[in-house]
C-alpha positions in Angstrom: -70.0 1.8 -10.9 -70.5 2.8 -14.6 -67.0 1.4 -15.4 -67.9 -1.9 -13.7 -71.1 -2.1 -15.7 -69.3 -1.5 -19.0 -66.6 -4.1 -18.2 -69.2 -6.7 -17.4 -71.0 -6.0 -20.6 -68.0 -6.2 -22.8 -67.6 -9.9 -23.3 -65.9 -11.2 -26.4 -68.8 -11.6 -28.8 -70.4 -8.3 -27.6 -67.2 -6.4 -28.2 -67.0 -7.8 -31.8 -70.7 -6.9 -32.5 -70.3 -3.4 -31.1 -67.1 -2.9 -33.1 -68.9 -4.0 -36.3 -71.8 -1.7 -35.7 -69.5 1.3 -35.0 -67.5 0.4 -38.1 -70.7 0.3 -40.2 -71.8 3.7 -38.7 -68.7 5.2 -40.3 -68.1 3.1 -43.4 -71.6 3.1 -45.0 -72.1 6.9 -44.9 -68.5 7.4 -46.1 -69.2 5.1 -49.1 -72.4 7.0 -49.8 -71.1 10.6 -49.5 -67.4 10.4 -50.5 -67.3 7.7 -53.2 -68.4 8.8 -56.7 -71.8 7.5 -57.9 -70.3 5.6 -60.8 -67.9 3.7 -58.5 -68.6 0.0 -57.7 -68.0 0.8 -54.0 -70.7 3.6 -53.9 -73.7 2.9 -51.8 -76.8 4.6 -53.1 -78.9 6.7 -50.7 -81.9 4.5 -51.0 -79.9 1.4 -50.1 -78.4 3.3 -47.0 -82.0 4.3 -46.0 -83.1 0.7 -46.3 -80.2 -0.5 -44.2 -81.0 2.1 -41.6 -84.5 0.7 -41.4 -83.1 -2.8 -40.9 -81.0 -1.4 -38.0 -84.1 0.1 -36.4 -85.9 -3.3 -36.7 -82.8 -4.9 -35.2 -83.0 -2.6 -32.2 -86.7 -3.5 -31.8 -85.8 -7.2 -31.9 -83.1 -6.6 -29.3 -85.6 -4.9 -27.0 -88.0 -7.9 -27.3 -85.1 -10.4 -26.6 -84.4 -8.7 -23.3 -87.8 -9.5 -22.0 -88.6 -12.7 -23.9 -85.2 -14.3 -24.1 -84.0 -13.5 -20.6 -87.2 -12.9 -18.5 -89.6 -15.2 -20.3 -92.2 -12.5 -21.1 -93.5 -13.2 -24.6 -94.8 -9.7 -25.5 -96.9 -9.5 -28.6 -97.3 -5.7 -28.1 -93.8 -4.3 -28.6 -95.0 -2.8 -31.8 -97.0 -0.4 -29.7 -93.8 1.0 -27.9 -92.1 1.2 -31.3 -95.0 3.2 -32.8 -95.3 5.5 -29.8 -91.6 6.4 -30.1 -92.2 7.0 -33.8 -95.2 9.3 -33.1 -93.2 11.3 -30.6 -90.6 11.9 -33.3 -93.3 12.5 -36.0 -94.9 15.2 -33.8 -91.6 17.0 -33.5 -91.0 16.8 -37.3 -94.6 18.1 -38.0 -94.0 21.1 -35.7 -90.9 21.9 -37.8 -92.9 22.4 -41.0 -94.4 25.7 -39.8 -95.9 27.8 -42.5 -94.5 25.6 -45.3 -97.4 23.3 -45.1 -100.1 23.1 -47.8 -102.4 25.5 -45.9 -99.6 27.8 -44.7 -100.7 27.7 -41.1 -97.6 28.3 -38.9 -99.3 26.8 -35.7 -101.3 23.9 -36.9 -100.3 20.8 -39.0 -102.1 20.5 -42.3 -104.4 17.6 -41.1 -105.6 19.8 -38.2 -106.4 22.6 -40.6 -108.2 20.2 -42.9 -110.3 18.9 -40.0 -111.2 22.5 -38.8 -109.2 22.3 -35.6 -109.0 25.8 -34.1 -106.1 25.4 -31.8 -103.2 23.1 -31.1 -104.1 20.3 -28.6 -102.4 20.5 -25.3 -100.5 17.2 -25.8 -98.7 18.8 -28.8 -97.2 21.5 -26.7 -93.4 21.3 -26.4 -92.9 19.1 -29.5 -91.4 22.1 -31.3 -88.3 21.5 -29.1 -86.0 18.6 -29.9 -84.9 17.8 -26.3 -88.5 17.6 -25.2 -89.5 15.4 -28.1 -86.5 13.0 -27.4 -87.6 12.9 -23.7 -91.1 11.9 -24.8 -89.6 9.2 -27.1 -88.4 7.5 -23.8 -91.1 8.7 -21.4 -94.3 7.8 -23.3 -93.4 4.1 -24.1 -91.8 3.8 -20.7 -94.9 5.1 -18.9 -97.2 2.8 -20.9 -95.0 -0.2 -20.0 -94.8 0.9 -16.4 -98.6 1.2 -16.0 -99.3 -2.0 -18.0 -96.6 -4.0 -16.2 -97.6 -2.7 -12.7 -101.1 -4.2 -13.0 -100.2 -7.3 -15.0 -97.2 -8.4 -13.0 -98.7 -7.7 -9.6 -101.7 -9.8 -10.7 -99.3 -12.5 -11.7 -100.5 -12.8 -15.2 -98.1 -15.1 -17.0 -97.7 -17.2 -20.1 -100.1 -17.1 -23.0 -102.5 -14.8 -21.0 -99.9 -12.1 -20.8 -99.1 -12.5 -24.5 -102.8 -12.1 -25.3 -103.3 -8.9 -23.3 -100.2 -7.3 -24.7 -101.6 -8.0 -28.2 -105.0 -6.6 -27.1 -103.1 -3.4 -25.8 -101.5 -2.7 -29.2 -104.8 -3.5 -31.1 -106.7 -1.0 -28.9 -104.1 1.6 -29.5 -104.3 1.0 -33.2 -108.1 1.5 -33.2 -107.7 4.7 -31.1 -105.0 6.2 -33.4 -107.1 5.6 -36.5 -109.7 8.1 -35.1 -109.4 11.6 -36.5 -110.5 13.2 -33.3 -107.4 11.7 -31.4 -105.3 14.5 -33.0 -102.6 12.3 -34.5 -103.6 12.4 -38.2 -106.0 9.5 -38.3 -105.4 6.8 -40.8 -103.1 9.0 -42.8 -100.8 9.5 -39.8 -98.0 12.1 -39.8 -95.9 12.7 -42.9 -94.5 15.3 -45.4 -91.6 16.2 -43.0 -89.3 19.0 -43.9 -86.5 19.6 -41.4 -84.8 17.9 -38.4 -82.6 20.1 -36.2 -82.8 22.8 -38.8 -81.5 20.8 -41.8 -83.5 19.1 -44.5 -84.6 15.5 -43.8 -84.0 14.6 -47.5 -80.5 16.0 -47.6 -77.8 13.4 -48.2 -75.8 14.4 -45.1 -79.0 14.1 -43.0 -79.7 10.6 -44.3 -76.2 9.6 -43.6 -76.4 11.0 -40.1 -79.6 9.2 -39.4 -78.1 5.9 -40.5 -75.0 6.5 -38.3 -77.3 7.3 -35.3 -79.2 4.1 -35.9 -76.0 2.0 -35.8 -74.6 3.9 -32.8 -77.9 3.6 -30.8 -78.1 -0.1 -31.6 -74.5 -0.5 -30.3 -75.3 1.5 -27.2 -78.5 -0.5 -26.5 -76.6 -3.7 -27.0 -74.0 -2.6 -24.5 -76.8 -1.7 -22.0 -78.6 -5.0 -22.5 -75.4 -7.0 -22.2 -74.6 -5.1 -19.0 -78.0 -6.0 -17.5 -77.7 -9.6 -18.5 -74.1 -10.1 -17.3 -74.8 -8.5 -13.9 -76.1 -10.2 -10.8 -79.5 -8.8 -11.7 -79.3 -10.6 -15.0 -78.7 -13.9 -13.2 -81.8 -13.4 -11.2 -83.6 -12.4 -14.4 -82.7 -15.8 -16.0 -83.9 -17.5 -12.8 -87.3 -15.8 -13.2 -87.5 -17.1 -16.7 -86.6 -20.7 -15.8 -88.1 -21.1 -12.3 -90.2 -18.1 -11.2 -91.7 -19.8 -8.2 -88.3 -20.7 -6.8 -87.0 -17.1 -7.2 -90.1 -15.8 -5.5 -89.6 -18.4 -2.7 -86.0 -17.1 -2.2 -87.5 -13.7 -1.3 -87.0 -11.7 -4.6 -89.8 -9.4 -5.7 -90.4 -11.0 -9.1 -92.9 -8.4 -10.1 -90.4 -5.6 -9.7 -87.7 -7.5 -11.7 -90.2 -8.0 -14.5 -91.4 -4.4 -14.4 -87.9 -2.9 -14.6 -86.9 -5.1 -17.5 -90.2 -4.4 -19.3 -89.8 -0.6 -19.0 -86.2 -0.7 -20.2 -87.2 -2.8 -23.2 -90.1 -0.5 -24.0 -87.8 2.5 -24.0 -85.4 0.8 -26.4 -88.3 0.0 -28.7 -89.3 3.7 -28.5 -85.8 4.7 -29.6 -86.0 2.3 -32.5 -89.3 3.9 -33.6 -88.0 7.4 -33.3 -85.0 6.6 -35.6 -87.3 4.7 -38.0 -89.7 7.6 -38.7 -87.4 10.2 -40.3 -85.8 7.5 -42.5 -89.0 6.2 -43.9 -90.8 9.6 -43.9 -94.1 8.5 -42.3 -95.7 7.1 -39.2 -99.3 5.9 -39.2 -101.6 3.6 -37.0 -100.6 0.6 -39.1 -97.4 0.4 -37.0 -99.6 -0.6 -34.1 -101.0 -3.6 -36.0 -100.6 -6.9 -34.0 -99.1 -8.6 -37.0 -96.1 -6.2 -36.8 -95.4 -7.3 -33.2 -95.7 -11.0 -34.2 -93.1 -10.4 -36.9 -90.7 -9.1 -34.3 -91.2 -12.4 -32.5 -90.3 -14.2 -35.7 -87.1 -12.2 -36.1 -86.1 -12.9 -32.6 -86.8 -16.6 -32.9 -85.0 -17.0 -36.2 -81.8 -15.3 -34.8 -82.0 -17.0 -31.5 -83.7 -15.7 -28.4 -81.7 -15.3 -25.2 -78.5 -14.4 -27.2 -78.7 -10.6 -27.7 -76.8 -10.8 -31.0 -79.2 -13.4 -32.5 -82.2 -11.1 -32.7 -80.1 -8.5 -34.5 -79.0 -11.0 -37.1 -82.5 -12.4 -37.4 -84.1 -9.0 -37.9 -81.6 -8.0 -40.6 -81.8 -11.4 -42.5 -85.6 -11.7 -42.4 -86.2 -8.1 -43.5 -83.6 -8.3 -46.2 -85.3 -11.5 -47.4 -88.7 -9.7 -47.2 -87.3 -6.8 -49.4 -86.1 -9.3 -52.0 -89.2 -11.6 -52.0 -91.7 -8.8 -52.0 -90.1 -7.5 -55.2 -89.3 -10.8 -57.0 -92.1 -13.0 -55.7 -94.7 -10.7 -54.0 -97.4 -13.3 -53.9 -95.2 -15.9 -52.1 -93.7 -13.7 -49.4 -96.1 -14.6 -46.6 -95.8 -18.3 -47.4 -92.0 -17.9 -47.3 -92.2 -16.1 -43.9 -94.5 -18.8 -42.4 -92.3 -21.6 -43.8 -89.2 -19.9 -42.4 -90.8 -19.8 -38.9 -91.9 -23.4 -39.1 -88.5 -24.6 -40.3 -86.7 -22.7 -37.6 -89.1 -24.1 -34.9 -88.6 -27.7 -36.2 -84.9 -27.7 -37.1 -83.3 -24.8 -35.3 -85.3 -24.4 -32.1 -82.5 -22.3 -30.6 -82.3 -20.0 -33.6 -79.3 -19.4 -35.8 -77.0 -18.0 -33.1 -78.3 -20.2 -30.4 -77.7 -23.4 -32.5 -74.2 -22.3 -33.3 -73.5 -21.6 -29.6 -75.0 -24.9 -28.5 -72.9 -26.8 -31.1 -69.7 -25.0 -30.1 -70.4 -25.6 -26.5 -71.0 -29.3 -27.1 -67.8 -29.5 -29.1 -65.8 -27.9 -26.3 -67.4 -30.2 -23.7 -66.5 -33.2 -25.8 -62.9 -31.9 -26.2 -62.6 -31.4 -22.4 -64.0 -34.8 -21.7 -61.6 -36.4 -24.1 -58.6 -34.6 -22.5 -59.8 -35.8 -19.1 -60.1 -39.3 -20.3 -56.6 -39.1 -21.9 -55.2 -37.9 -18.6 -56.9 -40.7 -16.7 -55.4 -43.2 -19.1 -52.0 -41.7 -18.6 -52.3 -42.1 -14.8 -53.5 -45.7 -15.1 -50.7 -47.0 -17.4 -47.8 -46.3 -14.9 -49.9 -48.0 -12.1 -50.5 -51.1 -14.3 -46.7 -51.3 -15.1 -45.9 -51.4 -11.4 
């Protein structure tokens, strides 16, 4: 069963993309750790960390594409799942600080000591263990997606109304996490990490390993998403996107199809958040901001929704552009982002990869039609001679 799933997932372009990602997972850390700093081929640590952040964003965009591009669910709340995964990782990293914090309390994080908390809240228990924390990275976003989707999809909330309530969900979570009495660090969030799995977060080898894990997890999630899309379930998924009422009429439980896809997508977003946090060194309620979720939609649209690879390319290109423009022309970045989205909507409605695929498909169709016409002429000429 697993072998069949993998074989279905490994179509040509997916194989190439996974190969590139796995190659990057090895090559970039090698150029950072093994090549001398004065070499032209050396990749500085800060550049590798920036690239790792882009890969996390690419994974988030891939997660959104699974539900938007193939199921027709435009979620404006995927930033919430990303942030929850990040907070789960941040809580583990905070528990690893121990007595090395500013106040030297081995049981309570610094912000709790500062706020006069007397004991560790119950929902922090277990986060001193890495396996438990990684389970929560998947479980918490997945549970939120399951509860939200259970009510929304069974109530047949669709279209713009579903988009609005997903945005309301992430906005409500942002307001809640800003509160100091929630126990998540308030507006300052969680930061000042020391160790992960017993080694320093700031060590060069750790930074390289985090980058490699980001690339490998992106490749793995791409494989999983491709397997889902290429399966029989994936065909039904596209049917739900294009003609939900017809799929429902055929006897499929559309709400269950949507719910499964939404939960899987949320878990992928949680993984992206967990990999993001140790690389940037902080997680705060700002990650819940609705504007962040809207940006993910822009990345997916620019790359090409419904293509899997497109959102990855879109996330990397847009964020690389953001890094450049915010440094070179900081006052024009938001105008550039808005102009990019408008330009893509007007001139590349299928996104970069979608437009390329459409053009290639049209070219192949024209070629096949020309060959058929040529064959038809070859059959007619002998008949005319007779």
